[in-house]
Backbone as JSON Lines, residues from 0, in Angstrom:
{"i":0,"aa":"M","n":[-130.99,143.13,-17.42],"ca":[-129.79,142.4,-17.14],"c":[-129.14,143.78,-16.72]}
{"i":1,"aa":"N","n":[-128.3,143.33,-15.33],"ca":[-127.54,144.11,-14.72],"c":[-126.15,143.53,-14.67]}
{"i":2,"aa":"G","n":[-125.11,144.18,-14.92],"ca":[-123.68,143.68,-14.55],"c":[-123.11,144.18,-13.41]}
{"i":3,"aa":"I","n":[-122.76,143.1,-12.63],"ca":[-122.13,143.19,-11.29],"c":[-120.5,142.92,-11.38]}
{"i":4,"aa":"Y","n":[-119.78,144.14,-11.21],"ca":[-118.25,144.34,-11.57],"c":[-117.84,144.07,-10.11]}
{"i":5,"aa":"S","n":[-116.7,143.25,-10.17],"ca":[-115.95,142.92,-9.03],"c":[-114.82,144.15,-8.88]}
{"i":6,"aa":"I","n":[-114.49,144.6,-9.76],"ca":[-113.35,145.98,-9.6],"c":[-113.67,146.9,-10.61]}
{"i":7,"aa":"P","n":[-113.39,147.97,-10.49],"ca":[-113.93,149.44,-11.37],"c":[-112.91,148.93,-12.56]}
{"i":8,"aa":"P","n":[-113.56,149.53,-13.78],"ca":[-112.72,149.51,-14.93],"c":[-111.29,149.96,-14.74]}
{"i":9,"aa":"V","n":[-110.35,149.43,-15.63],"ca":[-109.09,149.54,-15.47],"c":[-108.83,150.76,-16.41]}
{"i":10,"aa":"K","n":[-108.13,151.84,-15.61],"ca":[-107.86,152.98,-16.35],"c":[-106.19,153.16,-16.5]}
{"i":11,"aa":"D","n":[-105.84,153.95,-17.69],"ca":[-104.52,154.18,-17.83],"c":[-103.52,153.28,-18.26]}
{"i":12,"aa":"A","n":[-104.2,152.04,-18.82],"ca":[-103.34,150.87,-19.25],"c":[-102.84,151.24,-20.59]}
{"i":13,"aa":"V","n":[-101.63,151.89,-20.63],"ca":[-101.04,152.33,-21.9],"c":[-100.64,151.21,-22.6]}
{"i":14,"aa":"N","n":[-99.79,150.11,-22.08],"ca":[-99.35,148.76,-22.72],"c":[-100.69,148.11,-23.44]}
{"i":15,"aa":"Y","n":[-101.71,148.09,-22.83],"ca":[-103.22,147.45,-23.55],"c":[-103.67,148.36,-24.38]}
{"i":16,"aa":"E","n":[-103.78,149.78,-24.27],"ca":[-104.21,150.49,-25.53],"c":[-103.34,150.63,-26.4]}
{"i":17,"aa":"T","n":[-101.91,150.66,-26.24],"ca":[-100.96,150.65,-27.45],"c":[-101.13,149.3,-28.28]}
{"i":18,"aa":"W","n":[-101.28,148.12,-27.57],"ca":[-101.57,146.99,-28.19],"c":[-102.73,146.91,-29.18]}
{"i":19,"aa":"K","n":[-103.96,147.49,-28.58],"ca":[-105.27,147.43,-29.19],"c":[-105.14,148.43,-30.43]}
{"i":20,"aa":"K","n":[-104.6,149.52,-30.34],"ca":[-104.44,150.38,-31.54],"c":[-103.88,149.56,-32.67]}
{"i":21,"aa":"Q","n":[-102.98,148.85,-32.43],"ca":[-102.19,148.01,-33.57],"c":[-103.24,147.17,-34.57]}
{"i":22,"aa":"W","n":[-104.5,147.22,-34.23],"ca":[-105.16,146.14,-35.06],"c":[-106.13,147.23,-35.65]}
{"i":23,"aa":"T","n":[-106.35,146.86,-36.87],"ca":[-107.26,147.65,-37.72],"c":[-108.7,147.17,-37.37]}
{"i":24,"aa":"E","n":[-108.97,146.06,-37.23],"ca":[-110.16,145.8,-36.7],"c":[-110.47,145.58,-35.26]}
{"i":25,"aa":"Q","n":[-110.58,146.56,-34.28],"ca":[-110.56,146.66,-32.88],"c":[-111.82,146.06,-32.26]}
{"i":26,"aa":"E","n":[-113.17,145.98,-32.89],"ca":[-114.27,145.45,-32.38],"c":[-114.0,144.18,-32.11]}
{"i":27,"aa":"G","n":[-114.62,143.81,-30.56],"ca":[-114.28,142.71,-29.97],"c":[-113.19,142.29,-29.12]}
{"i":28,"aa":"L","n":[-111.96,143.24,-29.38],"ca":[-110.78,143.14,-28.42],"c":[-111.13,143.83,-27.31]}
{"i":29,"aa":"D","n":[-110.73,143.18,-26.42],"ca":[-110.94,143.54,-24.82],"c":[-109.69,142.92,-24.02]}
{"i":30,"aa":"V","n":[-109.76,143.11,-22.82],"ca":[-108.88,142.73,-22.0],"c":[-108.26,141.26,-21.94]}
{"i":31,"aa":"F","n":[-109.33,140.24,-22.18],"ca":[-109.19,138.91,-22.38],"c":[-108.67,138.5,-23.87]}
{"i":32,"aa":"S","n":[-108.56,139.3,-24.87],"ca":[-107.69,139.13,-25.97],"c":[-106.48,139.56,-25.64]}
{"i":33,"aa":"Y","n":[-106.26,140.61,-25.3],"ca":[-104.98,140.92,-24.58],"c":[-104.16,139.8,-23.81]}
{"i":34,"aa":"I","n":[-104.88,139.48,-22.98],"ca":[-104.29,138.43,-21.97],"c":[-103.73,137.36,-23.04]}
{"i":35,"aa":"S","n":[-104.86,136.82,-23.77],"ca":[-104.76,135.82,-24.77],"c":[-103.49,136.08,-25.53]}
{"i":36,"aa":"D","n":[-103.22,137.15,-26.34],"ca":[-102.09,137.4,-26.92],"c":[-100.73,137.64,-26.23]}
{"i":37,"aa":"Q","n":[-100.91,138.26,-25.22],"ca":[-99.65,139.13,-24.71],"c":[-99.23,138.37,-23.29]}
{"i":38,"aa":"C","n":[-99.78,137.48,-22.53],"ca":[-99.63,137.17,-21.18],"c":[-99.24,135.7,-21.27]}
{"i":39,"aa":"H","n":[-98.51,135.25,-20.68],"ca":[-98.05,133.77,-20.45],"c":[-98.45,133.37,-19.2]}
{"i":40,"aa":"P","n":[-99.31,132.11,-19.31],"ca":[-99.89,131.59,-18.14],"c":[-98.94,131.38,-16.96]}
{"i":41,"aa":"E","n":[-97.7,131.02,-16.86],"ca":[-96.8,131.06,-15.98],"c":[-96.7,132.47,-15.21]}
{"i":42,"aa":"Q","n":[-96.88,133.43,-16.02],"ca":[-96.69,134.8,-15.3],"c":[-98.15,135.01,-14.44]}
{"i":43,"aa":"M","n":[-99.17,134.6,-14.79],"ca":[-100.6,134.97,-14.38],"c":[-100.43,133.91,-13.05]}
{"i":44,"aa":"L","n":[-99.8,132.74,-13.2],"ca":[-100.01,131.78,-12.23],"c":[-99.04,132.14,-11.03]}
{"i":45,"aa":"L","n":[-97.94,132.69,-11.47],"ca":[-96.87,133.42,-10.36],"c":[-97.28,134.44,-9.67]}
{"i":46,"aa":"F","n":[-98.04,135.49,-10.5],"ca":[-98.73,136.8,-10.12],"c":[-99.64,136.39,-8.93]}
{"i":47,"aa":"S","n":[-100.38,135.33,-9.13],"ca":[-101.49,134.98,-8.12],"c":[-101.09,134.71,-6.88]}
{"i":48,"aa":"K","n":[-99.6,134.5,-6.83],"ca":[-99.14,134.64,-5.39],"c":[-99.35,135.95,-4.63]}
{"i":49,"aa":"V","n":[-99.28,137.01,-5.41],"ca":[-99.41,138.08,-4.62],"c":[-100.57,138.58,-4.35]}
{"i":50,"aa":"F","n":[-101.93,138.05,-5.28],"ca":[-103.39,138.1,-4.88],"c":[-103.66,137.28,-3.59]}
{"i":51,"aa":"F","n":[-103.09,136.12,-3.76],"ca":[-103.35,134.99,-2.72],"c":[-102.21,134.6,-2.05]}
{"i":52,"aa":"P","n":[-101.59,135.55,-1.07],"ca":[-100.33,135.13,-0.52],"c":[-100.31,133.89,0.54]}
{"i":53,"aa":"D","n":[-99.18,133.4,0.86],"ca":[-99.04,132.45,1.85],"c":[-98.81,133.28,3.34]}
{"i":54,"aa":"F","n":[-99.17,132.95,4.38],"ca":[-99.53,133.41,5.64],"c":[-98.47,132.56,6.6]}
{"i":55,"aa":"L","n":[-98.09,133.02,7.74],"ca":[-97.46,132.79,8.68],"c":[-98.14,132.98,10.15]}
{"i":56,"aa":"T","n":[-98.38,132.19,11.03],"ca":[-99.08,132.46,12.14],"c":[-97.9,132.3,13.48]}
{"i":57,"aa":"V","n":[-97.69,133.34,14.21],"ca":[-96.66,133.29,15.33],"c":[-97.46,133.82,16.3]}
{"i":58,"aa":"G","n":[-97.72,133.18,17.44],"ca":[-98.26,133.45,18.51],"c":[-99.87,133.93,18.02]}
{"i":59,"aa":"E","n":[-100.21,135.15,18.38],"ca":[-101.52,135.22,17.73],"c":[-101.42,136.37,16.67]}
{"i":60,"aa":"G","n":[-99.98,136.36,16.14],"ca":[-100.11,137.32,14.88],"c":[-100.16,136.44,13.44]}
{"i":61,"aa":"V","n":[-100.79,137.24,12.59],"ca":[-100.84,136.66,11.17],"c":[-99.93,137.24,10.17]}
{"i":62,"aa":"F","n":[-98.91,136.88,9.42],"ca":[-98.04,137.45,8.77],"c":[-97.8,137.0,7.49]}
{"i":63,"aa":"L","n":[-97.33,137.99,6.41],"ca":[-97.22,137.67,5.28],"c":[-95.8,136.59,5.25]}
{"i":64,"aa":"E","n":[-95.73,135.55,4.7],"ca":[-94.94,134.64,4.71],"c":[-93.47,135.43,4.13]}
{"i":65,"aa":"R","n":[-93.66,136.17,3.01],"ca":[-92.71,136.77,2.22],"c":[-92.09,137.71,2.87]}
{"i":66,"aa":"N","n":[-92.74,138.33,3.96],"ca":[-92.04,139.64,4.6],"c":[-91.7,139.17,5.77]}
{"i":67,"aa":"F","n":[-91.68,137.99,6.55],"ca":[-91.53,137.76,7.84],"c":[-90.09,137.28,8.2]}
{"i":68,"aa":"A","n":[-89.47,137.77,9.04],"ca":[-88.11,137.66,9.66],"c":[-88.24,137.58,11.26]}
{"i":69,"aa":"F","n":[-87.98,136.33,11.67],"ca":[-88.14,136.24,13.26],"c":[-87.4,137.18,13.99]}
{"i":70,"aa":"E","n":[-86.31,137.7,13.51],"ca":[-85.48,138.64,14.24],"c":[-86.2,140.03,14.03]}
{"i":71,"aa":"T","n":[-86.9,140.37,13.02],"ca":[-87.5,141.67,12.96],"c":[-88.82,141.52,13.76]}
{"i":72,"aa":"F","n":[-89.58,140.34,13.58],"ca":[-90.48,140.19,14.54],"c":[-90.38,140.6,16.0]}
{"i":73,"aa":"S","n":[-89.24,139.93,16.44],"ca":[-88.84,139.78,17.8],"c":[-88.42,141.27,18.35]}
{"i":74,"aa":"A","n":[-87.54,141.98,17.54],"ca":[-87.25,143.25,17.87],"c":[-88.55,144.09,17.98]}
{"i":75,"aa":"R","n":[-89.42,144.08,17.12],"ca":[-90.65,144.9,17.03],"c":[-91.52,144.49,18.23]}
{"i":76,"aa":"M","n":[-91.57,143.26,18.43],"ca":[-92.49,142.86,19.77],"c":[-91.67,143.61,20.97]}
{"i":77,"aa":"A","n":[-90.53,143.49,21.12],"ca":[-89.72,144.01,22.3],"c":[-90.11,145.31,22.47]}
{"i":78,"aa":"E","n":[-89.86,146.05,21.34],"ca":[-89.95,147.51,21.3],"c":[-91.61,147.96,21.39]}
{"i":79,"aa":"M","n":[-92.54,147.42,20.79],"ca":[-93.64,147.6,20.82],"c":[-94.88,147.07,21.75]}
{"i":80,"aa":"N","n":[-94.6,145.85,21.88],"ca":[-95.42,144.83,22.72],"c":[-96.92,145.03,22.23]}
{"i":81,"aa":"D","n":[-97.27,145.28,20.96],"ca":[-98.44,145.18,20.44],"c":[-98.48,144.18,19.1]}
{"i":82,"aa":"V","n":[-98.87,143.11,19.02],"ca":[-98.87,142.2,17.81],"c":[-99.77,142.95,16.67]}
{"i":83,"aa":"R","n":[-100.78,143.8,16.99],"ca":[-101.43,144.15,15.78],"c":[-100.54,145.22,15.02]}
{"i":84,"aa":"E","n":[-99.9,146.17,15.79],"ca":[-98.87,147.1,15.35],"c":[-97.81,146.59,14.57]}
{"i":85,"aa":"V","n":[-97.33,145.19,15.07],"ca":[-96.41,144.67,14.39],"c":[-96.72,144.05,13.17]}
{"i":86,"aa":"E","n":[-98.14,143.34,13.33],"ca":[-98.56,142.97,11.79],"c":[-98.55,144.13,10.96]}
{"i":87,"aa":"R","n":[-99.09,145.27,11.35],"ca":[-99.26,146.22,10.29],"c":[-97.8,146.64,9.65]}
{"i":88,"aa":"I","n":[-96.97,146.57,10.67],"ca":[-95.58,146.99,9.98],"c":[-94.92,145.93,9.13]}
{"i":89,"aa":"I","n":[-94.8,144.78,9.63],"ca":[-94.19,143.6,8.9],"c":[-95.11,143.41,7.64]}
{"i":90,"aa":"N","n":[-96.39,143.5,7.5],"ca":[-97.31,143.05,6.41],"c":[-97.29,144.11,5.24]}
{"i":91,"aa":"N","n":[-96.47,145.17,5.42],"ca":[-96.56,146.24,4.95],"c":[-95.74,146.0,3.24]}
{"i":92,"aa":"V","n":[-96.62,146.2,2.33],"ca":[-95.88,146.04,0.87],"c":[-96.08,147.22,0.05]}
{"i":93,"aa":"H","n":[-94.73,147.71,-0.4],"ca":[-94.75,148.65,-1.4],"c":[-95.28,148.37,-2.83]}
{"i":94,"aa":"V","n":[-96.08,148.62,-3.71],"ca":[-96.36,148.08,-4.75],"c":[-95.26,148.2,-5.77]}
{"i":95,"aa":"Y","n":[-94.66,149.32,-5.61],"ca":[-93.4,149.57,-6.66],"c":[-92.45,148.67,-6.66]}
{"i":96,"aa":"D","n":[-92.39,147.98,-5.56],"ca":[-91.21,147.08,-5.3],"c":[-91.48,145.74,-5.9]}
{"i":97,"aa":"L","n":[-92.96,145.47,-6.1],"ca":[-93.31,144.32,-6.85],"c":[-92.83,144.27,-8.29]}
{"i":98,"aa":"F","n":[-92.58,145.48,-8.76],"ca":[-92.17,145.73,-9.94],"c":[-90.91,146.54,-10.19]}
{"i":99,"aa":"D","n":[-89.59,145.98,-9.94],"ca":[-88.4,146.77,-9.65],"c":[-88.21,147.16,-11.45]}
{"i":100,"aa":"Q","n":[-88.34,146.05,-12.32],"ca":[-87.94,146.35,-13.63],"c":[-88.64,147.22,-14.51]}
{"i":101,"aa":"C","n":[-89.76,148.03,-14.03],"ca":[-90.58,148.82,-14.8],"c":[-91.37,149.79,-13.98]}
{"i":102,"aa":"A","n":[-90.98,150.06,-12.77],"ca":[-91.74,150.85,-12.26],"c":[-91.79,152.17,-12.78]}
{"i":103,"aa":"D","n":[-90.88,152.81,-13.35],"ca":[-90.84,153.96,-14.05],"c":[-91.48,154.36,-15.22]}
{"i":104,"aa":"N","n":[-91.87,153.2,-15.92],"ca":[-92.8,153.2,-17.06],"c":[-94.02,152.75,-16.92]}
{"i":105,"aa":"V","n":[-94.76,153.16,-15.62],"ca":[-95.9,152.6,-15.41],"c":[-96.86,153.67,-14.52]}
{"i":106,"aa":"S","n":[-97.93,154.11,-15.01],"ca":[-98.56,155.24,-14.54],"c":[-98.88,155.08,-12.85]}
{"i":107,"aa":"D","n":[-98.76,156.01,-12.19],"ca":[-99.29,156.09,-10.74],"c":[-100.49,155.31,-10.65]}
{"i":108,"aa":"S","n":[-101.49,155.71,-11.3],"ca":[-102.88,155.3,-11.45],"c":[-102.89,153.8,-11.51]}
{"i":109,"aa":"V","n":[-102.11,153.39,-12.41],"ca":[-102.03,151.85,-12.42],"c":[-101.74,151.0,-11.05]}
{"i":110,"aa":"F","n":[-100.49,151.48,-10.64],"ca":[-100.14,150.93,-9.27],"c":[-101.2,151.12,-8.29]}
{"i":111,"aa":"F","n":[-101.86,152.39,-8.28],"ca":[-102.84,152.57,-7.02],"c":[-104.04,151.56,-7.32]}
{"i":112,"aa":"Q","n":[-104.63,151.45,-8.59],"ca":[-105.54,150.55,-9.04],"c":[-105.11,149.07,-8.45]}
{"i":113,"aa":"L","n":[-103.98,148.74,-8.99],"ca":[-103.24,147.51,-8.63],"c":[-103.37,147.26,-7.23]}
{"i":114,"aa":"C","n":[-103.12,147.96,-6.43],"ca":[-102.94,148.06,-4.76],"c":[-104.59,147.84,-4.64]}
{"i":115,"aa":"N","n":[-105.33,148.39,-5.11],"ca":[-106.63,148.51,-4.49],"c":[-107.46,146.74,-4.92]}
{"i":116,"aa":"V","n":[-106.9,146.23,-5.87],"ca":[-107.14,145.15,-6.2],"c":[-106.54,143.93,-5.33]}
{"i":117,"aa":"I","n":[-105.33,144.3,-5.05],"ca":[-104.88,143.23,-4.31],"c":[-105.32,143.23,-2.95]}
{"i":118,"aa":"A","n":[-106.03,144.75,-2.38],"ca":[-106.52,144.63,-0.97],"c":[-107.7,143.76,-1.12]}
{"i":119,"aa":"F","n":[-108.62,144.08,-2.41],"ca":[-109.73,143.18,-2.25],"c":[-109.53,141.66,-2.1]}
{"i":120,"aa":"S","n":[-108.43,141.17,-2.8],"ca":[-108.35,139.81,-2.88],"c":[-107.74,139.55,-1.7]}
{"i":121,"aa":"W","n":[-107.07,140.16,-0.8],"ca":[-106.39,140.02,0.55],"c":[-107.55,139.62,1.31]}
{"i":122,"aa":"R","n":[-108.54,140.69,1.09],"ca":[-109.78,140.84,2.29],"c":[-110.54,139.28,1.97]}
{"i":123,"aa":"M","n":[-110.44,138.74,1.02],"ca":[-111.24,137.45,0.68],"c":[-110.52,136.41,1.19]}
{"i":124,"aa":"V","n":[-109.12,136.46,0.84],"ca":[-108.39,135.24,1.4],"c":[-108.19,135.11,2.85]}
{"i":125,"aa":"L","n":[-107.96,136.28,3.67],"ca":[-107.72,136.36,4.76],"c":[-109.2,135.9,5.63]}
{"i":126,"aa":"K","n":[-110.43,136.1,4.94],"ca":[-111.7,135.75,5.55],"c":[-111.97,134.33,5.53]}
{"i":127,"aa":"E","n":[-111.34,134.01,4.21],"ca":[-111.36,132.18,3.73],"c":[-110.64,131.49,4.87]}
{"i":128,"aa":"K","n":[-109.15,131.86,5.07],"ca":[-108.32,131.17,5.93],"c":[-108.37,131.26,7.29]}
{"i":129,"aa":"F","n":[-109.01,132.69,7.66],"ca":[-109.02,132.91,9.23],"c":[-110.48,133.25,9.51]}
{"i":130,"aa":"P","n":[-111.21,132.52,9.36],"ca":[-112.81,132.68,9.46],"c":[-113.17,133.36,10.8]}
{"i":131,"aa":"D","n":[-112.47,133.06,11.94],"ca":[-112.62,133.47,13.02],"c":[-112.03,134.82,13.64]}
{"i":132,"aa":"Q","n":[-111.11,135.19,12.65],"ca":[-110.49,136.75,13.02],"c":[-111.12,137.59,12.04]}
{"i":133,"aa":"K","n":[-110.73,138.88,12.69],"ca":[-111.29,140.1,11.92],"c":[-110.06,141.01,11.45]}
{"i":134,"aa":"F","n":[-109.93,141.2,10.31],"ca":[-108.68,142.02,9.74],"c":[-108.96,143.22,8.92]}
{"i":135,"aa":"F","n":[-108.26,144.25,9.13],"ca":[-108.33,145.72,8.4],"c":[-107.17,145.61,7.07]}
{"i":136,"aa":"V","n":[-107.68,145.54,6.2],"ca":[-106.65,145.92,5.13],"c":[-106.58,147.02,4.76]}
{"i":137,"aa":"E","n":[-105.36,147.87,4.63],"ca":[-105.21,149.05,4.73],"c":[-104.55,149.67,3.18]}
{"i":138,"aa":"V","n":[-105.14,150.68,2.56],"ca":[-104.25,150.87,1.18],"c":[-103.91,152.54,1.51]}
{"i":139,"aa":"S","n":[-102.69,152.62,1.46],"ca":[-102.17,154.22,1.4],"c":[-101.52,154.71,0.1]}
{"i":140,"aa":"N","n":[-101.62,156.04,-0.26],"ca":[-100.69,156.49,-1.2],"c":[-100.4,157.69,-0.86]}
{"i":141,"aa":"S","n":[-100.03,158.17,0.29],"ca":[-99.8,159.63,0.57],"c":[-98.44,159.84,0.31]}
{"i":142,"aa":"E","n":[-98.26,161.22,0.28],"ca":[-96.88,161.76,-0.3],"c":[-95.7,161.14,0.41]}
{"i":143,"aa":"S","n":[-95.92,160.73,1.76],"ca":[-94.83,160.3,2.6],"c":[-94.43,159.02,2.19]}
{"i":144,"aa":"D","n":[-95.31,158.27,1.52],"ca":[-94.92,156.82,1.08],"c":[-94.22,156.67,-0.16]}
{"i":145,"aa":"Y","n":[-93.53,155.71,-0.18],"ca":[-93.11,155.54,-1.67],"c":[-94.08,154.79,-2.62]}
{"i":146,"aa":"G","n":[-94.8,155.25,-3.01],"ca":[-96.05,154.94,-3.95],"c":[-97.1,154.27,-3.19]}
{"i":147,"aa":"P","n":[-98.12,153.51,-3.83],"ca":[-99.12,152.93,-3.14],"c":[-98.47,151.87,-2.09]}
{"i":148,"aa":"V","n":[-99.24,151.74,-0.85],"ca":[-98.67,150.7,-0.09],"c":[-100.03,150.0,0.58]}
{"i":149,"aa":"I","n":[-99.56,148.59,0.86],"ca":[-100.95,147.93,1.4],"c":[-100.26,147.05,2.48]}
{"i":150,"aa":"T","n":[-101.17,147.03,3.61],"ca":[-100.69,146.21,4.63],"c":[-102.24,145.51,5.32]}
{"i":151,"aa":"F","n":[-102.17,144.69,6.22],"ca":[-103.39,144.02,7.01],"c":[-102.7,144.0,8.37]}
{"i":152,"aa":"F","n":[-103.78,144.16,9.17],"ca":[-103.68,143.61,10.58],"c":[-104.73,143.08,11.23]}
{"i":153,"aa":"Q","n":[-105.06,142.69,12.2],"ca":[-106.2,142.26,12.91],"c":[-106.55,143.43,13.75]}
{"i":154,"aa":"V","n":[-108.17,143.18,14.01],"ca":[-108.55,144.22,14.73],"c":[-109.83,143.42,15.69]}
{"i":155,"aa":"G","n":[-109.7,144.26,16.81],"ca":[-110.43,143.59,18.14],"c":[-111.92,143.65,17.7]}
{"i":156,"aa":"E","n":[-112.84,143.15,18.29],"ca":[-114.25,142.8,18.13],"c":[-114.83,144.32,18.71]}
């Protein structure tokens, strides 16, 4: 029997580890136990919009609906005249910004892991929604960025 894992094991999940330590009998406790005890279905459903976002197509471009502003698109296209570069800029998401209320209380490792999981799901949904187009989903976590960043843009054949 071989396990096939979609994502690497979660590391540095302080809230989960704290929750788990409160139980005298920890055998059998796992992330699904935590989800059952601590997470509300509405939270999970709403958060699925991050993993499976809505898109807009404008001309030949594909954009995250949540990030798109026509004025910004028009200005960037006038400046760059490169729809792929405009996609890369407009589709840029700083993972810290998804969690304004708790960014200071979470390990950078957790944000980076989450960014990679989001990238994994975006690759799947882009392939599903746009089967005839190829996309590059980019994750970065450089010193010049404000925490982990994810974006996507189309790539040529």
